[in-house]
C-alpha positions in Angstrom: 20.4 -11.3 -25.0 18.1 -8.1 -25.9 14.9 -7.3 -24.1 14.1 -4.3 -26.3 11.6 -6.9 -28.2 10.1 -8.1 -25.3 5.9 -7.5 -24.3 5.1 -7.3 -21.4 2.3 -9.6 -19.4 -1.1 -7.9 -21.2 -1.9 -7.5 -17.4 0.4 -5.3 -17.5 -1.8 -1.9 -16.8 -3.9 0.4 -15.0 -7.1 -1.2 -13.2 -10.0 1.0 -11.8 -13.2 0.5 -10.0 -16.1 1.9 -11.6 -16.2 4.7 -9.3 -12.6 5.8 -10.5 -12.2 5.1 -6.0 -9.1 2.9 -5.9 -6.9 2.1 -9.2 -4.5 -0.8 -9.1 -1.3 0.0 -11.1 0.0 -2.9 -12.7 4.0 -1.7 -13.4 6.2 -4.4 -16.7 8.8 -4.2 -13.4 6.6 -7.0 -11.5 5.6 -4.0 -9.1 2.3 -2.3 -9.0 0.9 1.4 -6.9 -2.4 1.6 -5.3 -4.2 4.9 -5.4 -7.2 4.9 -3.2 -9.4 8.2 -3.5 -7.3 11.4 -4.4 -4.0 9.2 -1.8 -2.2 8.2 -4.9 0.7 5.8 -3.5 -2.1 4.2 -0.7 -0.3 0.3 -1.2 2.9 -0.6 -3.3 4.0 -4.1 -3.1 5.2 -6.3 -5.7 2.5 -8.5 -8.1 3.4 -11.7 -9.4 0.5 -13.7 -11.9 0.3 -17.4 -12.9 -2.9 -17.6 -15.3 -5.1 -15.6 -14.4 -4.8 -14.7 -10.4 -2.6 -12.9 -9.6 -0.6 -12.5 -5.8 0.8 -9.2 -4.3 2.3 -8.8 -1.2 2.7 -5.3 -0.1 5.7 -3.7 1.6 3.9 -4.6 4.5 4.0 -7.8 3.8 0.9 -8.0 3.0 -0.5 -10.3 1.3 -3.7 -10.3 -0.8 -4.9 -12.2 -4.2 -7.6 -11.5 -7.3 -8.3 -13.1 -11.1 -8.9 -12.2 -14.0 -12.3 -13.4 -16.0 -13.5 -11.2 -18.9 -11.6 -8.9 -19.1 -12.0 -7.9 -14.9 -10.0 -7.9 -12.3 -11.4 -9.3 -9.3 -9.4 -8.7 -5.6 -10.3 -8.7 -2.3 -14.8 -7.7 -2.7 -14.2 -5.1 -5.3 -13.7 -4.8 -9.3 -11.9 -3.4 -11.3 -11.3 -2.7 -15.2 -9.2 -1.7 -17.3 -8.2 1.8 -17.5 -8.4 2.6 -21.5 
């Protein structure tokens, strides 16, 4: 079976706080990379999506979650928007 025609999940991509300080890149591999300010890759780990809910597990084992509502990601008190 070929995976060339498989489209990534619609939430895959870059999500950014309004001030641009926090950036979550959701990769199509099920991994994420979070930048904070000038610190690229401040946190990295895996994520899973179930409907509009996201579960994060960083590489140290820390867990967090969030929800997508109306094209906005609400995560740990932060509000992130899809980067255009």
